[in-house]
C-alpha positions as CSV (number, residue, x, y, z in Angstrom):
1,M,0.0,0.0,0.0
2,N,1.5,3.3,-1.1
3,T,0.6,6.3,1.2
4,L,2.9,8.8,-0.5
5,P,1.1,11.7,-2.2
6,T,1.3,11.7,-6.0
7,K,3.5,14.3,-7.7
8,P,1.7,17.2,-9.3
9,P,1.9,17.3,-13.1
10,R,4.8,19.2,-14.3
11,D,4.4,22.3,-16.5
12,P,6.5,21.9,-19.6
13,E,7.2,25.7,-19.7
14,V,9.0,25.5,-16.3
15,N,11.3,22.6,-17.2
16,T,12.3,24.0,-20.6
17,I,15.9,25.2,-20.5
18,P,16.1,28.6,-22.3
19,T,18.7,29.1,-25.0
20,W,21.5,31.6,-24.6
21,R,19.8,33.8,-27.2
22,E,16.5,33.7,-25.1
23,L,18.5,34.5,-21.9
24,A,20.2,37.4,-23.7
25,D,16.9,38.7,-24.9
26,R,15.4,38.5,-21.4
27,F,18.4,40.2,-19.9
28,R,18.3,43.0,-22.6
29,D,14.6,43.6,-21.9
30,L,15.2,43.7,-18.2
31,M,18.1,46.2,-18.5
32,K,15.9,48.4,-20.8
33,D,13.2,48.4,-18.2
34,F,15.7,49.1,-15.4
35,L,17.2,52.1,-17.3
36,K,13.7,53.4,-18.2
37,E,12.6,53.3,-14.5
38,G,15.9,54.9,-13.5
39,K,15.4,57.8,-15.9
40,E,11.8,58.3,-14.6
41,L,13.0,58.3,-11.0
42,E,15.7,60.8,-11.9
43,R,13.1,63.1,-13.4
44,E,11.0,62.8,-10.3
45,L,13.8,63.5,-7.9
46,E,15.6,66.2,-9.8
47,P,13.4,69.1,-8.6
48,K,13.7,68.0,-5.0
49,L,17.5,67.5,-5.1
50,L,18.5,70.6,-7.1
51,P,18.1,73.1,-4.2
52,A,19.9,70.7,-1.8
53,L,22.8,70.3,-4.3
54,K,23.0,74.1,-4.7
55,R,23.3,74.6,-1.0
56,L,26.0,71.8,-0.8
57,K,27.9,73.5,-3.6
58,L,27.9,76.8,-1.7
59,E,29.1,75.1,1.5
60,I,31.9,73.4,-0.4
61,E,32.9,76.7,-2.0
62,K,33.0,78.3,1.5
63,L,35.2,75.5,2.8
64,I,37.6,75.8,-0.2
65,G,37.8,79.6,0.4
66,K,38.7,79.0,4.1
67,L,41.3,76.5,3.2
68,E,42.9,78.8,0.6
69,E,43.0,81.6,3.2
70,R,44.8,79.3,5.6
71,A,47.3,78.2,2.9
72,K,48.4,81.8,2.4
């Protein structure tokens, strides 16, 4: 008497090994999506980051000025 459960039927799509070309196509599509989302995120964040970057630039310029005064 066998009490073990039967194995579920296998999906042929899952067990099919993709070719290198298919893997390259998948990777290319994934990278395209990744870059697209990155550009969209950059466009969303730019207005928020620009004022902060300008303040940071001013602070760095002040520090450079102080260091140049000390060097003289």
